[in-house]
Each structure stands twice: as structure tokens, then as C-alpha cells.
C-alpha positions as semicolon CSV with decimal commas, in nm:
position;residue;x (nm);y (nm);z (nm)
1;M;-8,276;13,763;13,149
2;E;-8,223;13,394;13,206
3;M;-8,076;13,268;13,528
4;N;-7,818;12,992;13,493
5;V;-7,935;12,751;13,761
6;K;-7,726;12,443;13,822
7;P;-7,824;12,146;14,037
8;K;-7,736;12,209;14,400
9;V;-7,626;11,939;14,642
10;I;-7,498;11,944;14,998
11;N;-7,255;11,654;14,985
12;Q;-7,176;11,329;14,810
13;T;-7,428;11,130;15,013
14;A;-7,712;11,362;14,919
15;M;-7,598;11,359;14,559
16;L;-7,614;10,981;14,549
17;L;-7,961;10,985;14,695
18;I;-8,109;11,222;14,440
19;A;-7,896;11,175;14,131
20;A;-8,058;10,994;13,843
21;G;-8,000;10,624;13,823
22;L;-7,754;10,601;14,112
23;V;-7,977;10,496;14,398
24;V;-8,184;10,208;14,521
25;A;-8,507;10,229;14,716
26;L;-8,469;10,417;15,043
27;P;-8,515;10,224;15,367
28;F;-8,857;10,373;15,444
29;Q;-9,114;10,114;15,545
30;S;-9,483;10,169;15,595
31;V;-9,620;10,053;15,929
32;D;-9,845;9,751;15,918
33;A;-10,189;9,864;16,024
34;Q;-10,545;9,769;15,959
35;T;-10,688;9,971;15,673
36;P;-10,927;10,236;15,813
37;Q;-11,289;10,190;15,726
38;E;-11,356;10,278;15,365
39;T;-11,675;10,452;15,479
40;N;-11,484;10,752;15,612
41;P;-11,678;11,044;15,456
42;H;-11,352;11,235;15,396
43;R;-11,198;10,957;15,189
44;V;-11,226;10,794;14,849
45;V;-11,017;10,487;14,765
46;Y;-10,903;10,361;14,425
47;Q;-10,767;10,006;14,417
48;G;-10,546;9,905;14,127
49;T;-10,524;9,544;14,018
50;E;-10,223;9,524;13,788
51;G;-9,889;9,700;13,753
52;P;-9,570;9,786;13,941
53;G;-9,761;9,961;14,217
54;L;-9,935;9,650;14,349
55;G;-9,892;9,627;14,724
56;K;-9,810;9,997;14,763
57;H;-10,042;10,253;14,924
58;I;-10,038;10,624;14,834
59;V;-10,224;10,881;15,045
60;L;-10,319;11,217;14,891
61;L;-10,446;11,518;15,092
62;A;-10,662;11,775;14,911
63;G;-10,714;12,097;15,102
64;D;-10,620;12,420;14,926
65;H;-10,843;12,721;14,865
66;E;-10,777;12,816;14,504
67;Y;-10,602;12,570;14,274
68;R;-10,860;12,290;14,290
69;S;-10,663;12,016;14,463
70;E;-11,001;11,845;14,505
71;E;-10,986;11,788;14,128
72;I;-10,621;11,725;14,044
73;L;-10,548;11,486;14,331
74;P;-10,830;11,236;14,268
75;A;-10,742;11,247;13,897
76;L;-10,378;11,170;13,980
77;A;-10,489;10,901;14,226
78;R;-10,702;10,731;13,961
79;S;-10,419;10,733;13,711
80;L;-10,176;10,582;13,961
81;A;-10,425;10,315;14,062
82;S;-10,580;10,218;13,729
83;N;-10,269;10,247;13,512
84;L;-10,001;10,134;13,758
85;G;-10,175;9,919;14,019
86;F;-10,138;10,131;14,333
87;K;-10,393;10,158;14,608
88;T;-10,462;10,529;14,647
89;S;-10,658;10,706;14,921
90;V;-10,762;11,068;14,868
91;F;-10,869;11,271;15,171
92;F;-11,071;11,591;15,135
93;T;-11,149;11,878;15,371
94;L;-11,526;11,900;15,425
95;D;-11,790;12,136;15,554
96;A;-12,020;12,052;15,844
97;E;-12,265;11,873;15,613
98;G;-12,006;11,645;15,457
99;F;-11,958;11,829;15,128
100;I;-11,611;11,908;14,995
101;E;-11,503;12,252;15,115
102;P;-11,159;12,336;14,977
103;G;-10,932;12,483;15,239
104;S;-11,138;12,403;15,546
105;S;-10,940;12,228;15,818
106;N;-11,210;11,967;15,876
107;I;-11,035;11,638;15,801
108;A;-11,035;11,298;15,970
109;G;-10,892;10,952;15,925
110;L;-10,527;11,034;15,866
111;E;-10,427;10,728;16,066
112;A;-10,430;10,580;15,714
113;L;-10,079;10,725;15,690
114;R;-9,961;10,439;15,911
115;S;-9,987;10,210;15,609
116;A;-9,885;10,469;15,350
117;D;-9,577;10,431;15,133
118;L;-9,605;10,781;14,982
119;L;-9,780;11,107;15,072
120;I;-9,890;11,361;14,810
121;L;-9,997;11,706;14,930
122;G;-10,222;11,972;14,782
123;L;-10,265;12,190;15,091
124;R;-10,270;12,560;15,179
125;F;-10,261;12,733;15,520
126;Q;-10,406;12,436;15,706
127;D;-10,455;12,407;16,082
128;F;-10,568;12,048;16,116
129;P;-10,690;11,898;16,444
130;T;-10,390;11,812;16,661
131;G;-10,442;11,437;16,635
132;E;-10,471;11,445;16,256
133;M;-10,161;11,663;16,222
134;Q;-9,970;11,421;16,441
135;H;-10,025;11,144;16,184
136;I;-9,854;11,362;15,921
137;I;-9,565;11,430;16,157
138;D;-9,532;11,061;16,241
139;F;-9,509;10,987;15,868
140;L;-9,233;11,245;15,829
141;D;-9,053;11,112;16,136
142;R;-9,046;10,769;15,970
143;G;-8,869;10,921;15,672
144;G;-9,178;10,891;15,455
145;P;-9,136;11,013;15,095
146;L;-9,364;11,285;14,968
147;L;-9,468;11,508;14,680
148;G;-9,568;11,871;14,741
149;L;-9,773;12,060;14,480
150;R;-9,821;12,436;14,439
151;T;-9,941;12,589;14,767
152;S;-9,805;12,299;14,972
153;T;-9,495;12,514;15,022
154;H;-9,723;12,697;15,265
155;A;-9,930;12,396;15,364
156;F;-9,974;12,490;15,730
157;N;-10,070;12,802;15,923
158;I;-10,060;12,698;16,288
159;N;-10,049;12,983;16,537
160;E;-10,046;12,788;16,862
161;G;-10,014;12,441;17,007
162;P;-9,755;12,164;16,983
163;H;-9,723;12,178;16,604
164;R;-9,667;12,550;16,563
165;R;-9,319;12,506;16,416
166;Y;-9,467;12,349;16,101
167;S;-9,632;12,681;16,012
168;W;-9,520;12,846;15,688
169;N;-9,388;13,155;15,870
170;Y;-9,240;12,999;16,183
171;E;-8,951;13,216;16,303
172;G;-8,765;12,977;16,532
173;E;-8,413;12,911;16,409
174;E;-8,442;12,538;16,483
175;Y;-8,713;12,499;16,212
176;K;-8,699;12,827;16,022
177;L;-9,005;12,889;15,800
178;G;-9,163;12,561;15,894
179;F;-9,258;12,253;15,697
180;G;-9,243;12,423;15,359
181;R;-8,886;12,541;15,389
182;Q;-8,748;12,258;15,601
183;V;-8,910;11,962;15,421
184;L;-9,018;12,076;15,074
185;G;-8,731;12,322;15,037
186;E;-8,923;12,651;15,015
187;T;-9,206;12,839;15,184
188;W;-9,443;13,100;15,039
189;A;-9,226;13,366;14,877
190;G;-9,482;13,542;14,657
191;H;-9,621;13,538;14,303
192;Y;-9,386;13,593;14,013
193;G;-9,581;13,764;13,737
194;T;-9,957;13,816;13,721
195;N;-10,152;13,506;13,818
196;H;-10,457;13,429;13,599
197;E;-10,310;13,645;13,321
198;Q;-9,967;13,491;13,271
199;S;-9,926;13,116;13,224
200;S;-9,598;12,927;13,239
201;L;-9,369;12,699;13,044
202;I;-9,182;12,444;13,255
203;E;-8,842;12,390;13,095
204;P;-8,619;12,102;13,212
205;I;-8,258;12,194;13,279
206;E;-8,037;12,046;13,009
207;Q;-7,803;11,882;13,260
208;Q;-8,101;11,699;13,413
209;A;-8,235;11,548;13,092
210;A;-8,150;11,194;13,206
211;H;-8,322;11,222;13,543
212;P;-8,594;10,953;13,581
213;I;-8,857;11,214;13,673
214;L;-8,809;11,379;13,333
215;R;-8,814;11,057;13,133
216;G;-9,054;11,102;12,841
217;V;-9,156;11,448;12,966
218;R;-9,191;11,727;12,709
219;D;-9,392;12,037;12,622
220;M;-9,501;12,135;12,971
221;H;-9,732;12,435;12,953
222;V;-9,941;12,509;13,262
223;Q;-10,209;12,760;13,351
224;S;-10,086;12,841;13,699
225;G;-9,868;13,148;13,724
226;G;-9,514;13,166;13,855
227;Y;-9,404;13,162;14,217
228;K;-9,085;13,309;14,353
229;A;-8,861;13,033;14,483
230;D;-8,504;12,982;14,595
231;P;-8,492;12,621;14,720
232;L;-8,264;12,526;15,005
233;P;-7,913;12,427;14,895
234;V;-7,998;12,065;14,984
235;S;-8,199;12,051;14,662
236;E;-8,153;11,948;14,302
237;V;-8,334;12,175;14,059
238;L;-8,481;11,985;13,763
239;A;-8,674;12,253;13,575
240;L;-8,718;12,629;13,546
241;G;-9,032;12,830;13,481
242;R;-9,072;13,076;13,194
243;V;-9,345;13,336;13,251
244;L;-9,558;13,403;12,941
245;N;-9,756;13,714;12,849
246;G;-10,080;13,522;12,808
247;M;-10,254;13,196;12,885
248;E;-10,169;13,006;12,565
249;A;-9,858;12,798;12,509
250;D;-9,751;13,012;12,213
251;A;-9,775;13,340;12,405
252;E;-9,462;13,553;12,405
253;P;-9,231;13,522;12,706
254;D;-9,232;13,812;12,950
255;P;-8,894;13,979;12,884
256;T;-8,888;14,127;13,234
257;K;-8,889;13,789;13,406
258;E;-8,591;13,561;13,454
259;L;-8,626;13,186;13,479
260;L;-8,674;13,061;13,835
261;P;-8,678;12,709;13,984
262;V;-9,022;12,547;13,967
263;V;-8,937;12,176;14,003
264;W;-8,681;12,025;14,239
265;T;-8,600;11,721;14,449
266;R;-8,436;11,688;14,787
267;I;-8,417;11,455;15,083
268;H;-8,550;11,494;15,433
269;K;-8,431;11,319;15,745
270;G;-8,672;11,137;15,973
271;R;-8,646;11,120;16,348
272;D;-8,415;10,816;16,347
273;G;-8,202;10,941;16,061
274;I;-8,395;10,758;15,789
275;L;-8,384;10,958;15,467
276;G;-8,694;11,018;15,255
277;R;-8,720;11,147;14,901
278;V;-8,904;11,472;14,833
279;F;-9,037;11,617;14,507
280;T;-9,164;11,975;14,496
281;T;-9,325;12,177;14,219
282;T;-9,462;12,528;14,255
283;H;-9,722;12,445;13,989
284;G;-10,015;12,207;14,016
285;A;-10,354;12,363;13,947
286;S;-10,620;12,119;13,829
287;E;-10,607;12,264;13,477
288;D;-10,232;12,195;13,470
289;F;-10,307;11,821;13,486
290;L;-10,462;11,838;13,138
291;N;-10,111;11,886;13,000
292;P;-9,967;11,540;12,919
293;G;-9,611;11,645;12,999
294;F;-9,698;11,782;13,341
295;R;-9,913;11,478;13,414
296;R;-9,627;11,245;13,319
297;M;-9,388;11,435;13,543
298;L;-9,614;11,387;13,846
299;V;-9,656;11,015;13,779
300;N;-9,281;10,975;13,727
301;A;-9,215;11,171;14,046
302;S;-9,442;10,937;14,241
303;L;-9,247;10,634;14,122
304;W;-8,913;10,805;14,184
305;A;-9,009;10,905;14,538
306;L;-9,087;10,540;14,609
307;G;-8,749;10,427;14,477
308;M;-8,921;10,268;14,175
309;E;-8,738;10,456;13,899
310;D;-8,673;10,128;13,717
311;S;-9,048;10,123;13,643
312;I;-9,037;10,463;13,471
313;T;-9,042;10,439;13,092
314;A;-9,081;10,713;12,836
315;D;-9,409;10,559;12,718
316;L;-9,555;10,480;13,060
317;N;-9,934;10,500;13,059
318;V;-10,028;10,828;13,226
319;S;-10,368;10,870;13,065
320;L;-10,663;11,025;13,243
321;V;-10,910;10,774;13,387
322;G;-11,275;10,870;13,366
323;P;-11,423;11,214;13,287
324;Y;-11,205;11,504;13,400
325;N;-11,362;11,850;13,401
326;P;-11,133;12,094;13,585
327;V;-11,264;12,444;13,643
328;A;-11,052;12,757;13,611
329;F;-10,876;12,807;13,942
330;S;-10,998;13,087;14,166
331;F;-11,083;13,151;14,529
332;G;-11,432;13,022;14,598
333;G;-11,462;12,885;14,244
334;Y;-11,511;12,522;14,341
335;R;-11,807;12,301;14,257
336;R;-12,058;12,296;14,542
337;G;-12,257;12,003;14,673
338;V;-11,996;11,733;14,604
339;R;-11,916;11,454;14,848
340;P;-11,600;11,242;14,822
341;A;-11,822;10,938;14,765
342;D;-11,941;11,101;14,441
343;L;-11,591;11,045;14,303
344;A;-11,582;10,670;14,370
345;G;-11,512;10,428;14,086
346;W;-11,332;10,477;13,758
347;D;-11,610;10,643;13,561
348;S;-11,755;10,907;13,792
349;P;-11,679;11,262;13,675
350;I;-11,409;11,471;13,842
351;L;-11,611;11,675;13,902
352;S;-11,969;11,666;13,773
353;T;-12,044;11,960;13,543
354;E;-12,397;11,950;13,683
355;K;-12,268;12,078;14,015
356;P;-12,272;12,459;14,040
357;T;-11,968;12,668;14,116
358;G;-12,185;12,917;14,305
359;P;-12,341;12,875;14,650
360;V;-12,557;12,566;14,704
361;Q;-12,924;12,658;14,683
């Protein structure tokens, strides 16, 4: 059974802010600040030299347990920097020895968000140090635009302290279900189908074909399984997910599964009423980034969130930069013994196939 999902808007103002081709850049401004030292062990920086992104800074946070954000986010960051000219800073959660540990809450240096024009999240159940979390909140309070991938709908699991309301399951009516629901439009609602056994087709809604985020996008098949989602009414659904009975693009659709929203946009309001653009997708495993259509959608979404939709063309260069070797997503299935510095430059592998996926010896 297919569900007839139509774009949802709250009012004319919101419609103008998220409708294709009807808006100008939002009034968000990054705060002038000295760039943090590039020697931060949590951080790798890619500096573009040519393209529409010159002068813009994108910060990406990699910290989920399963879907290999430590692979997809640096690959996206390289593409945005090398192909479009952005400066991109990727932050990773580390273990006590300075190696990447997906899902740990050990992160530092997020004061870089003071100079960020866009934030891209690949997080899951994080409880960052209070000072680091405050930098994220300050960015949101300034109306900062952001992209949320996959488990970022349940980015935070904070049981106590001043930032508890950002937790994925927060019950207070003033911020019901936390950051995921209130900012990205949905929190963790459960798997839809059998993850690791059923892949997905992402099918743009016909009425949204002209949206800048979908410009040039086609044939999106991804390895990550479906999530249940019913985005807040202040959202515009761009694409639906079709659950397949297999991991190949030509697998038969699961006849027991209806199509559910998997890509949407919305706006969030900062502390002083400044409005920021938000893009959310419930997909985003590192293997998904191998699909050219999905990759193009994420690049387009980055430009759209920045109010740069005039720079989106159907043939925009969204190619991978350097070796990209994503592993099959799984809990604990990450490559051990990798430091963020190992990913520096355009030609270093993401990640090295010489690094084991088992425990470091």
C-alpha cells in the first residue's frame, strides 16, 4: 500500500521559506572568531580553493555507533571543499588514546561553530561535555542552518544537567521529544522493515520535482533500512522510502510496507526569532554515499540550507575525492587504530583498508 504524502506547511511564511525557488538566503550570520588551532586531535580540515563555497565554513560532527559517520562525513566534507570551494571541518569522537571511537562522547573544539555557516550531523545518543554541547545550542540559537543524517533524529541522550531537554526522549511539553523532534522534525520512532536485510529506494514526490535539493537527483538506492517517521507538520516532505526485499536495487518491493517520509525540509527558529533552514534524511550510512543520486542530494541540500540554491545545477560536480572504502554498517564494525589526522589531504583513504575492523592488537 502506498501512502499519498503531500508537502506539509504551517503557514504562508513557512511555505515561502522552504518552497523551491521562492526564497533568498536566510539572515543567519556566522560569528567572526579566530579559527581554532588546526592541531585539535578531534578535527580534520579541508580547505577548498575555487567555487561558490569560498568564504563559507561547514562543520560536520561524526559520532554515531553503527552507520559509519566517521566515513561518510569526511567524504562529504572533501567533496564540498574540493569540488565547491568550502572550508570544511570534521570533528570525530575519540577514545582515550586519540583514535576514532564511533559513538563515544569524547569530543572537543566545538567552539569552531562560532565561525560556522552550516552544521551537518551524524550523531547518535550523544552526551557531550556541557561546554561542547553549549556550542551546538549557541549555533541553533543563532538560527544556524543544519543537515541531520540517519540517527541524528536521536542525536542526544542526556539524562541530567542543563541540556536535558535536547534528549531524544525528553517528555517536557515545552520541548517534547527533544532536539530530534523539535529541530529536525522527528525523533527515534523505530525501524521499518529488517535492517541489514532490506535496502531502500528513495523516491522523490512528483510535486517536489522542481525543488532545488532534487535537481539532477535520480536513481537513489541505499543500503540502510527504513525508519518509521511522521515529521512535524512544519515540514515539507521531498521523498518517500520504498522498502525492498533484498540489498540490491532490483530487489522486489516489500508488499507489506507502505511508503513513508525519508527526506524532508523545515525551518527552526533561533532565540531571537531568526529562522534557519533544516534538511533531514533518515538514511545516511557510509555505503549510501556510494550512490551518485544520494550523494548529489546531500550536496544540493548543503547548498540549499545555506541559501545558495542558485549554485545548484543538474550537472554539479559531486564526485568522490580520494579513495573511499566504506565498510558494511554494523555495531562495532568500524576500522580500529585510525586518527583524524590520517584522513588529512585529498588523497588519504577514507578509511585505510589496512586498518582492521576487529580490536586493535
